[in-house]
N, C-alpha and C positions, 0 to 999 in steps of 0.2 A: 748386800744383795738387793735391798730395797732401793738403794741409789741407782743400781744398774737398771732396774725396771723403770725408774723415773726417767733416766737418761734415754732408754729405748723408746718410752712413750713420747718423750719430747721430740726425738728424732723422727718418729713416725708422723707426728702432728705437723712438724715443720715440712717434712717431705710431702705429706698430703696437701698441705696448703700451697706448696710450690707447684705441685702438679695441677691443683685446681686453678691457680693463677695462669699456668701455662695453657690449660684447656680453654679457659675463659678468653685469653688473648687470641688463641687460634680461632675460636668461635667468632669473636669480633672481627678478626681479619677476614674470615670467610663471608660474614655478612656484608662487609665493605665491598668485597669482590662481587657479591651477588647484587648489591645495589648498583654497581657499575656495569652490570650485565655481563660480567666475566664469569659465566656459569661453570665452565670447565675448570678454571682455576679454583673457584669456590668449592667445587666437588672434590678436588684433590686435597684441599686443606681439611675439609670435613671428613674425608675418608681417613686421613692420618689421625685426626682427633678420635674418630670412632675406633681405630685400631688401638689407640692408647686407652680409651675408655668406652667400652662397648655398651655401657648403660646410659650414655649421654643422649637421652631421647630427643632433646631439642635439635641436636645435630642431625638426627635421622629426618626430622621434619624439614629442616632447611635444605638438606641434600635432596630430599624428594622433590621439593619445589624447584630446585635447580635442574633436576632430571626432567621435570615437566617442561621447562623452558627450552631444553634442547631435544624435546620430543622423545625422550626415552621413558615412555609411560609405564612400562612394566617395572623398570627399576624404581620409578617414583612410587608406584603402588607398594612395592616390596618394602621401601623405607617407611611409608605411612603405616603399614601393617606392623612393622617392628616397633615404631614409636608407640602405637596404641597398645601393643602387647605388653610393653614395659609399663605403660601408664594408661589403663583402660578408660580413665576419665580425662584424657588429654583432649579437651574440646577443640583446640586449634587443629590438631592432626585429624580428628574426626571430621571437622568441617572441610579440610583440604581434601580428604579422601572422598567425601561426598561430592565435591566439585568434580573430581576425576571420574567418579562413577557416572555422573550426569553428562559431562561434556565429552569425555573420551570413550569410556567403556559402554555408554548407552545402556546403563543398568539403573533405571529409576528406582526400582525397589530397594536396592542396596543403598542408593543415595538417600532415600527418605529414611531408611532405618538409621543411618548415621546422623542425619539431621535431627531426628526425634531424640536420639541420645544427647546430642549437643544441647537441645532445648530443655532437656530434663536437668542438665547441669547448669545451663545459663538461660533461664526463661526469658531474658530480655535481649537475646542475641539477634540484633537487627538483620545482619547479613544472612543468618540461617532462615529466618522467616521469608526473606526476599527470595532466596534460592529455592526453598520448598514451594513457594508460590509459583515460580517459573516451572518447576517440575510438574506440579499438579496441572498447570495449564497445558503442558505438552501431553499429559495423560487425559486431557479433556475432562478433568475433574474441576469444573469451573467454580463451583461454590466453595470448595476447599481452597482454591487459588485466591478467590476474592477475600476469603477470611484471613489468609496469611498476608496478603497485601494490606488489608485493613489493620492488622496487627503491626506491620512495619510502619504504616502511617501514624499509628498511635504512639509508637516509640520515637518517631522522628517527624514531628509535625510539619516541617517545611520540606517534606520529601516529594519533590516534583516528579521524580522518577517512578515512585510507587503509585502516585496518582495516575500517571500516564499509563503504566502497565495495567493497573486495575481498570482503567477506561477501556483498554483494548479487550480485556476479558468481557466486560459488559457489552461491548460491541459484538463480540462473538455469540453472545446469547440473546442478541436483539433487544438489549435494553439501552436504546439510544439516549434517552433522557439522562440516565445515570452516567452513561459514557460522556455526554456533553458536560455534565456537572464536574466530572473529574478532569476533563481536558481544560475546562475553565480554571479550575483550581491549580492545575499544573502550570498553566500559562501565567496565572497571577503570581506564582512563586518564581518562575523563571520566564521572563518576558521575551527572551530570545530563543525559545525552544522551537526550532523549525518543525520537528516532527509533530508536535502537538497542534500547531497552527494547521499543518497539512491535514491531519486526521479530522480536525474540526471543520476545515474547509470541505472535505469529502462529504461529511454529513450534510452540510448546508447545500452542497451541489445536488445531492440525492433528493433533497427536499425542495429543489428548484429555487432556493434562496441564493440566486446567482451573484448578487452584489456582495453579500456577506462572504460567500465562498471565495470570490476573487480577491477580496480584501485579505483573507487568511492566507491564500496562496501567495500573494505578494509579500506578506510578512515572512512566509517560509523562505522565499527567495532572498529577502533582505537578511535573513539569519543564516544564509549560506547553503540552502538546498537547491540543487540544480538537476534533479532526477528527470528522466524522460516522462515519467508519469505526471509529475508536477507541471512540466511545460505543456504537455498535452491537455491537461485539465484546464489550465489557464487559457490556452488557445480555444478550446471548445466553448468555454464560458464567454469569451470575447466574441466568438462567432454568434452565440445565442443572444448576446447583448448588442449585436450589430456594431461592435468595435472592430471593424474589419482590418484596419491597418495594424493594430496591435496584434490581432490574431495571426495575420500574415507573418509578422515578425517572429512570433513564437513557433508557428508551424515550420518556418524556414530554419530556425535554430534546431528544432527537433530533427528535421531531415538531414541537416548538415552534421549533427553529432552522432548519427547512426550509420553504420556501414551498410545496413540493409533496411532502408526506409520502407515504411508500409504504404500500400496503396491508399489506405484511408487518409493518411496525412496529406498526400498530394490532392486527393479529391476534395478535402475540406479547404485546403488552401485555394484550390481552383474555385470553389464557391465564393470565397472571400474576394478573389480577383474579379469574378463575375459580378458580384454585388457592387464593387467599386467601379465598374465600367470597363475594366481591362479584360476584354473578352479574348484577346490573343494569348495572354499569360494563362488565363483560365483554361483555354483550349489545350495549351501545352501540358498543364497539370492533369487535366482529365485524361488526356491520351497516355501520359506517363502512368497514371493510376491503373488504366485499363491494361497496359503492358505488364503490370505487376499482378493484376488480378482480373483475368479475362472473364471470370464467371460471376462477377458482381454486377447484377442488373442495374443497381441504383446509379452506378457511375455512368453507365450509358444514358440514363435518364438525365443526369446532370449535364452531360456533354450535348445531348439533344437540345436541351433548353438553351445552352450557350450558343449552339448553331443557329437557333431561332433568332437570337439577338443579332447574329451576324447576317441574318436573312439567307442562310444556307439551308433552305427548307428540305431539299432532297437528302442532305446529310443527316438532318434531324430525324426524318422519317426512317432512314436506315438504322439509326441508333435505337429508336423506339421499337423497331422490329426485332433487333438483337436482344433488347431488354425483355420483350415478350417471349422470345424463344427460350431465354434463360429462366424466366419466371412467369409463366402464363397466368398465374393466380394473383399477381400483384395488381390490385385495383388502381393504384396511382398511375401506372403506365397508361392504361386506357383513358383515364381521366385527363392526363396531360396531352395525350395525342388527340383526344376529343376536342380539347380547347384549340389545338393547332388547326384541326379540320374546321372548327367553327370560325376561326380567324380567316381561313381560306374560303369561307362561305360554302364549304362542302358539308352541308347540313345533314344529309342522310348518313354520311360516314361518321359525322360527329355524334348523331343520335345513337348509332350502333355502338360506338366506343363508350359513350356515357351509360348506355344500358348495361354493357359488360361490367363497367365500374360499379354500378349500383348492385348488380347481381353478386359481386364479390364483397361489396361493402354497403349494405342497405342503409346505413346511418349517415351516408355522405349527403348532406343537405346541398352542398355545392353542385354535386353531380345532377341532382334533381333540378336545381335551379337552371343550370346551363342547358340541360336536355329540354327543359320547358322553353327556353329561349329559342333553341333550334327548331322545335316543333312550331312555335309561333312564326318563325321565318318560313316554314314550310306550309303555312296557312292551316295548321292543325290546332285551332284555338282550344278545342275541348281537351286535347292531349296536353297542350301547354298549361292550361289551368289546373289540370289534375296534378302535373308535376310541381307547379307553383304551390298548390295546396299541400303537397307532401313536404316540400322544402320548408314551407312556413311551419308545418307541424314539428319539423326538426329545428325550429328556432332560427331559421335563416332570415335575417332582418330585411334584406332587400326584397325577398320573396313575399314577406308579409305586406310590405308597401305596395308591391305590384299586384298582389292578389286583390286588394281592396279596390284598385283603380281599374284593372282590366278584366276581372273575372266575376263581376257581380251578376 
């Protein structure tokens, strides 16, 4: 009798071992299919495995991951739940479920609950800190987000990604210096990180450090970034730095790569053409910009100034009038038209426009200076000196010189 029990026990052990080997092989085969992105085939193998051994919780996790890849998210969640029910401390399944709650189910509360459990089991789980930091950021819990990114950085010192992400949180809470420090650190770890150069360039641009900004934007381009925003920022800085030919090239690229180019791009390229002396191409761009945005007074001003270069004064006057109709409170229109009247020796009309400009912008030293010059031409020396005195008080250098010579 004892021998029978021993034989039975031996057969059970052998049988169990054979089944274990069979299931292990099935699981390995499924993982190979999964690695090859043959998710449906992997699901079939894992389902057969689970049919034979319904407590094989690793199979549920892997099958859930495959379901996610083919966008069967409810089936994936069902498998993660099953794996966790069998093994409540199954940190990998908890983490995978938290990802699903965050990215697909839009349930940050459940996602954080799962991550908290993961971190209680594995206090140094880098990916869990990183994911929770992202979730806190979406919830606008920025200090909690920064704390988790900091923990991720502590766990992985050369973590360029966490430095970058923490920098972006600092930027959101207006801590630019901390943001720059993290961007610098991210770039020092990964010197081909286009996004970090781009974000650092944006800060330099906002601080009017145009040379530094352009350098970073160029490095973003070298690292493979070609977004419309990057190209526009490069072109705008080149316009600011009077690098007109390079700006024209970038505005042209921006226009060509978009099915619906913006009026602003044509008007800025028009300015570059105008500054390089190509008034015909400038005219074409300003007119195109106006056709796209008929209510932008500034483009009419640009085109008027370009007409003046072509000595087409009546066209310029018409555009100034249209600009005033669109925005009668824009002081610069009256100022520019006043200068045109002044050049035409129509001093009374110029005085009128400069006066309107001053009324709208009392700090315009140029408007006082030129109005004073017009009054002087009209033999109103007292009025001219009063305007020169006001311009000088506003630190207009030429007005200071003339005031000493002509208004003693």
